[in-house]
Structures are given as C-alpha cells and as structure tokens.
Backbone bond lengths (Angstrom), bond angles and torsions (degrees), N, CA, C in turn:
res aa  C-N    CA-C-N  psi(-1)  N-CA   C-N-CA  omega(-1)  CA-C   N-CA-C  phi
1 M - - - 1.410 - - 1.575 105.91 -
2 S 1.226 116.59 142.98 1.480 124.73 178.84 1.526 114.28 -117.12
3 Y 1.356 115.96 155.89 1.454 121.43 -172.70 1.537 106.62 -134.16
4 R 1.308 115.29 149.90 1.495 124.59 169.73 1.491 109.30 -108.10
5 L 1.308 118.23 143.13 1.438 125.40 -178.35 1.513 110.58 -122.16
6 G 1.324 120.35 124.86 1.439 123.20 170.72 1.517 107.72 -108.16
7 V 1.320 116.85 138.69 1.510 120.10 -179.28 1.532 105.54 -133.82
8 D 1.301 114.57 131.99 1.581 122.85 178.24 1.504 103.41 -123.59
9 V 1.372 119.24 108.76 1.422 124.61 171.17 1.413 114.39 -87.50
10 G 1.328 118.86 112.54 1.463 119.80 178.66 1.545 111.71 -110.06
11 G 1.257 118.20 -178.48 1.493 119.47 -174.46 1.580 109.80 -73.68
12 T 1.279 117.31 -23.99 1.527 122.92 -176.86 1.463 110.93 -112.57
13 F 1.335 118.01 -41.85 1.453 120.54 -171.31 1.564 110.88 -134.00
14 T 1.325 117.18 153.73 1.396 120.26 174.00 1.539 104.31 -116.39
15 D 1.270 116.41 123.05 1.513 123.56 -177.57 1.581 108.69 -109.48
16 L 1.443 111.12 137.02 1.406 115.61 -177.60 1.509 106.01 -132.35
17 L 1.367 112.07 148.02 1.519 122.04 176.06 1.546 106.02 -130.86
18 L 1.313 113.89 124.09 1.519 120.77 177.72 1.539 107.53 -111.85
19 I 1.315 117.62 128.76 1.470 123.87 -176.43 1.462 110.41 -123.49
20 N 1.343 115.72 126.40 1.498 123.12 173.31 1.547 106.76 -76.65
21 E 1.325 116.34 114.04 1.432 120.71 -174.20 1.489 116.62 -61.47
22 K 1.260 116.54 -26.49 1.432 123.45 -175.25 1.546 110.78 -86.57
23 T 1.306 117.59 -42.12 1.488 120.40 -173.36 1.556 111.69 -104.74
24 G 1.310 118.49 -13.80 1.433 124.45 -172.84 1.529 115.33 68.63
25 T 1.391 116.82 9.12 1.528 118.00 172.46 1.505 110.32 -61.10
26 M 1.301 115.86 140.24 1.457 123.71 -175.71 1.596 109.58 -123.77
27 W 1.319 114.98 141.39 1.432 124.27 169.59 1.572 110.68 -125.82
28 T 1.259 117.46 148.97 1.446 120.77 177.98 1.534 111.91 -126.69
29 A 1.241 117.32 156.17 1.513 120.55 171.67 1.494 107.33 -147.93
30 K 1.398 115.45 154.82 1.384 120.55 176.89 1.558 104.05 -136.78
31 V 1.289 113.24 132.17 1.491 120.62 179.17 1.567 108.25 -132.22
32 P 1.294 117.46 160.45 1.480 120.61 172.66 1.557 108.85 -63.25
33 S 1.297 112.53 138.88 1.523 117.20 171.60 1.514 107.42 -77.13
34 T 1.379 113.20 153.62 1.516 118.55 -178.93 1.515 105.05 -121.73
35 P 1.316 117.91 87.28 1.480 119.89 -175.45 1.599 114.69 -58.51
36 E 1.294 118.56 -24.33 1.482 119.98 175.60 1.412 112.72 -67.20
37 D 1.360 120.49 -25.43 1.470 126.21 179.44 1.533 106.70 -164.57
38 S 1.282 115.71 90.06 1.541 121.10 -175.14 1.557 111.52 -56.31
39 S 1.341 120.61 -28.11 1.441 120.40 174.41 1.536 118.24 -55.38
40 I 1.364 113.61 -33.21 1.453 119.73 177.97 1.523 107.96 -61.27
41 G 1.382 118.39 -50.29 1.446 118.36 -179.72 1.482 113.00 -64.41
42 V 1.302 116.17 -37.08 1.507 122.00 178.75 1.564 108.96 -61.98
43 F 1.360 118.70 -50.02 1.392 117.15 179.69 1.538 117.36 -69.40
44 N 1.372 114.84 -27.73 1.451 120.04 170.14 1.521 110.44 -63.14
45 G 1.327 114.63 -41.44 1.490 114.59 -177.74 1.521 113.33 -73.77
46 I 1.389 116.57 -30.69 1.486 122.35 178.91 1.622 105.54 -66.57
47 N 1.328 116.19 -39.22 1.436 119.71 179.95 1.515 109.32 -63.95
48 K 1.381 115.45 -45.44 1.436 120.77 -175.38 1.536 113.61 -68.29
49 V 1.432 117.46 -44.09 1.400 116.36 178.50 1.482 115.91 -69.51
50 C 1.370 115.62 -29.61 1.472 120.40 176.71 1.442 112.39 -69.59
51 K 1.405 116.46 -42.04 1.484 121.80 176.09 1.483 108.75 -58.38
52 N 1.375 116.39 -47.07 1.550 118.93 -179.03 1.522 111.55 -59.80
53 A 1.289 117.87 -34.52 1.448 121.88 -176.93 1.453 116.49 -90.35
54 R 1.395 110.26 -11.19 1.527 116.97 -174.51 1.512 111.19 60.47
55 V 1.313 113.78 47.96 1.477 121.76 -176.80 1.470 107.93 -125.38
56 E 1.290 118.82 135.54 1.511 124.98 174.02 1.526 104.54 -73.99
57 P 1.407 113.33 135.18 1.514 117.55 175.79 1.493 114.52 -56.68
58 S 1.313 116.57 -21.22 1.491 119.64 -178.69 1.566 114.26 -71.91
59 K 1.415 109.83 -13.36 1.498 115.38 -178.66 1.554 111.89 -85.21
60 I 1.421 115.69 -5.55 1.406 120.23 179.53 1.563 109.50 -80.70
61 T 1.326 112.44 120.03 1.481 118.84 -175.28 1.504 117.60 -98.96
62 S 1.389 111.20 -17.52 1.511 111.53 174.00 1.566 107.05 -149.14
63 V 1.302 115.88 155.32 1.395 122.73 -179.02 1.567 106.50 -134.33
64 M 1.351 112.77 137.09 1.474 120.54 173.82 1.513 104.69 -115.59
65 H 1.240 119.00 128.68 1.506 123.47 -179.75 1.510 116.09 -123.53
66 G 1.253 117.36 130.47 1.465 119.69 179.64 1.571 107.80 -138.11
67 T 1.305 115.94 153.65 1.470 121.85 179.07 1.548 111.07 -151.94
68 T 1.315 112.26 149.27 1.449 122.43 176.16 1.500 112.83 -100.23
69 V 1.372 115.42 -1.40 1.499 117.78 -173.62 1.493 109.66 -60.36
70 A 1.359 119.11 -51.75 1.515 117.13 -179.96 1.533 113.59 -62.12
71 T 1.295 116.42 -40.00 1.491 121.55 178.64 1.563 106.54 -57.29
72 N 1.310 116.84 -53.87 1.434 122.11 -174.86 1.601 111.20 -59.77
73 T 1.322 114.17 -39.48 1.473 121.90 177.63 1.518 111.58 -58.52
74 I 1.379 114.49 -40.30 1.503 118.24 -177.86 1.482 108.14 -77.11
75 L 1.329 119.02 -41.29 1.390 120.71 -175.78 1.539 115.29 -67.36
76 T 1.368 116.80 -37.34 1.416 123.41 -179.20 1.560 112.44 -89.48
77 G 1.306 116.11 -15.85 1.482 120.00 -177.79 1.537 113.77 71.38
78 D 1.327 115.47 14.68 1.455 120.42 179.77 1.529 108.78 -96.45
79 R 1.387 117.20 97.89 1.417 122.62 -176.11 1.522 111.40 -99.11
80 S 1.309 116.25 14.30 1.442 119.72 -177.79 1.528 115.23 -62.44
81 Q 1.355 117.42 -26.74 1.400 118.37 179.32 1.485 112.53 -117.49
82 S 1.348 116.69 20.67 1.459 113.76 -177.49 1.616 105.46 -108.03
83 R 1.335 111.33 142.22 1.456 120.24 178.55 1.562 106.56 -167.52
84 I 1.218 114.88 151.94 1.416 122.92 175.01 1.550 106.70 -109.04
85 D 1.325 116.48 126.85 1.475 121.85 179.81 1.495 107.24 -121.46
86 N 1.300 117.04 89.49 1.502 121.28 -177.41 1.457 112.69 -89.31
87 N 1.342 117.46 5.68 1.476 124.72 177.85 1.523 113.29 -90.71
88 K 1.351 115.37 -15.93 1.418 119.79 -169.86 1.543 106.11 -78.32
89 R 1.314 114.81 136.43 1.475 116.45 176.87 1.522 107.83 -110.21
90 L 1.366 115.68 149.18 1.424 122.35 -176.24 1.546 105.66 -91.74
C-alpha cells in the first residue's frame, strides 16, 4: 500500500495530510513550526501523522510541500531570517 503526504509549513504551525492512495482514507497532524530549522517541524509532523495512521514512513511514495515563509518575508519586508542555502545536501 502506498501513501501521499502533503506538508504546509507556516510561520506558527506545520500542517500535514496523509492519504492512503488505494482507499482515500486521510489523516491529519499539526505541529509547531521550527523557524530556526523548518525540517525539524516537518520531521516531527511526519512522525506524528504516521503514528496516528499506523503507517511506516517508508510507505510514503510522494510528498507535496508548500510554505508561506518566503511569501511572508516579502510581504513584511523582514529578511532577518531569509537565506538560500544551495550547498546543503539531503
């Protein structure tokens, strides 16, 4: 069985939606965002939604990711936490 994951990283919360591709069953999770390193909040959310669904993360076959962080930075003019790090490897 395979699953799709949607992740929305906001300034305050990170929201996740996990969908069973065969049955359409959905699970959601909300965790605090971690502005110092957004990947921490994302991984916390993945662990939470997978635990709720009783699904191993390895069963996730696709991930959709969205964020308002860049938009908010542009709209507010606060570039204190904005940077592009293209040397970081996953």
